[in-house]
C-alpha positions in Angstrom: -0.1 -0.4 0.0 1.2 3.5 -1.3 1.0 4.9 2.3 3.0 8.5 1.5 -0.3 10.2 0.7 -1.0 10.4 4.4 -0.2 13.2 6.4 -0.4 12.4 10.2 -2.1 15.5 11.7 -2.2 16.5 15.6 -5.2 14.8 17.8 -7.6 17.0 18.0 -7.6 16.7 21.9 -4.0 16.8 22.8 -1.9 18.9 19.5 0.0 15.7 20.0 1.0 13.3 16.6 2.4 11.2 18.7 1.3 7.1 17.1 0.0 4.1 19.1 1.2 1.3 16.8 1.7 -2.6 17.5 4.7 -4.8 16.7 4.7 -7.9 13.6 4.5 -10.4 17.6 1.9 -8.9 18.4 -0.4 -8.6 14.8 1.4 -12.9 15.0 0.0 -13.2 18.1 -3.3 -12.4 17.1 -3.5 -13.8 13.5 -3.1 -17.7 15.7 -5.5 -16.4 18.1 -8.1 -16.8 15.3 -6.1 -18.9 13.8 -6.0 -16.1 10.3 -3.6 -14.1 7.9 -4.1 -10.8 7.4 -3.6 -9.4 4.7 0.0 -7.5 3.9 -1.1 -4.3 3.7 -3.2 -4.7 6.9 -0.9 -5.4 8.5 1.9 -2.2 7.4 -0.9 0.3 8.6 -1.4 -0.8 12.1 2.7 -1.0 11.9 3.2 2.5 10.9 0.0 4.7 11.7 -1.7 2.2 14.1 -4.7 4.2 16.2 -6.7 6.5 14.9 -8.9 8.4 12.1 -8.4 7.8 8.8 -9.9 11.2 6.7 -11.9 11.9 10.0 -14.2 9.2 8.7 -12.0 4.9 8.8 -10.4 3.7 12.6 -9.1 0.1 11.7 -9.2 -1.7 15.1 -5.3 -2.7 17.0 -4.9 -7.2 17.0 -5.9 -6.6 20.4 -8.8 -5.5 20.3 -9.4 -7.5 17.4 -8.9 -10.1 19.4 -10.6 -7.9 22.6 -14.6 -8.0 20.9 -14.8 -10.1 19.3 -17.2 -12.7 20.6 -18.6 -10.0 21.6 -19.5 -8.9 18.7 -20.2 -11.9 17.1 -23.5 -11.5 19.3 -24.1 -8.5 19.3 -24.7 -9.0 15.4 -26.6 -12.8 15.7 -28.9 -11.3 18.0 -29.4 -8.3 15.5 -28.5 -9.2 12.7 -30.8 -7.4 9.7 -28.5 -8.1 7.3 -31.1 -10.8 4.7 -30.9 -7.9 1.7 -27.1 -9.2 1.3 -26.7 -12.2 1.8 -25.4 -12.5 -2.6 -22.4 -11.4 -0.5 -22.3 -12.8 2.8 -25.3 -15.3 4.5 -25.1 -13.8 8.9 -23.2 -17.8 9.2 -20.6 -16.4 6.6 -20.9 -13.1 9.1 -21.1 -14.9 12.0 -17.5 -16.3 10.7 -15.2 -13.1 9.9 -13.3 -10.5 11.7 -14.6 -7.2 12.5 -11.6 -5.5 11.9 -12.9 -2.0 11.9 -15.1 1.1 11.5 -16.5 4.2 10.2 -17.8 7.8 12.2 -21.9 6.4 11.5 -21.2 3.3 13.1 -20.5 0.9 9.1 -18.8 -1.6 10.0 -15.8 -3.1 8.2 -15.4 -7.2 8.3 -12.6 -9.4 7.2 -13.7 -13.4 5.8 -10.9 -15.0 3.4 -8.4 -12.7 2.5 -11.0 -9.9 1.8 -12.8 -6.9 3.2 -16.2 -6.1 3.1 -18.4 -3.5 5.3 -22.1 -4.1 6.9 -23.5 -0.9 6.8 -25.6 0.9 10.3 -28.3 2.4 7.4 -28.9 -0.1 5.2 -29.8 -3.7 5.2 -27.1 -4.2 2.2 -23.3 -5.7 2.4 -20.3 -4.6 0.3 -17.7 -6.2 -1.1 -15.3 -3.2 -0.6 -12.0 -5.2 -1.7 -9.3 -8.1 -1.4 -7.0 -5.2 -0.1 -6.6 -2.7 2.7 -5.5 0.0 0.2 -8.8 -1.1 -1.9 -10.9 -0.7 1.0 -10.4 2.2 2.0 -10.3 4.2 -1.9 -14.2 2.3 -2.2 -15.1 3.6 1.3 -13.7 6.9 0.2 -14.9 7.7 -3.1 -17.6 4.9 -3.7 -20.2 7.2 -3.1 -21.8 4.7 -2.0 -22.3 4.1 1.9 -20.2 8.6 2.2 -20.1 11.5 -0.8 -16.4 11.1 -2.5 -13.2 12.7 -0.2 -9.9 13.3 -1.3 -8.8 14.1 2.2 -6.5 11.4 3.4 -5.0 12.7 7.2 -4.5 10.3 9.1 -5.3 11.9 13.6 -3.4 9.3 15.8 -6.1 8.9 19.6 
């Protein structure tokens, strides 16, 4: 992924640009615990930028958050499932085997399943396949005009 276009901006509260990144060991531990392999863009993103907000819209989760919240997330999805219009993209059973890997500030959930990224929109009953890499997925989220009007800003605000 070409990360040189992402400008790190100061956190609105602290006015600092300190990054909260993860190590390769933390990524490997999560992969082992969940029996998955993250694709390289995700690994690079969380290692280089870590926790924060991209384009004032996208939050990618760090491995510890994924592990800590996965069971509760799956239970919530199972209980409040409403994406039946997206069953041609992913079934409920497939979504319940996926992992939540990020979200948007409006509550759309970015999931990872069998090496691909999907989005569960908060305000729609559909499911969208958004890419095989994090780079493709970020481009889709920022420019598809489906969930939000296209925008070009790629600033990264750490938190």
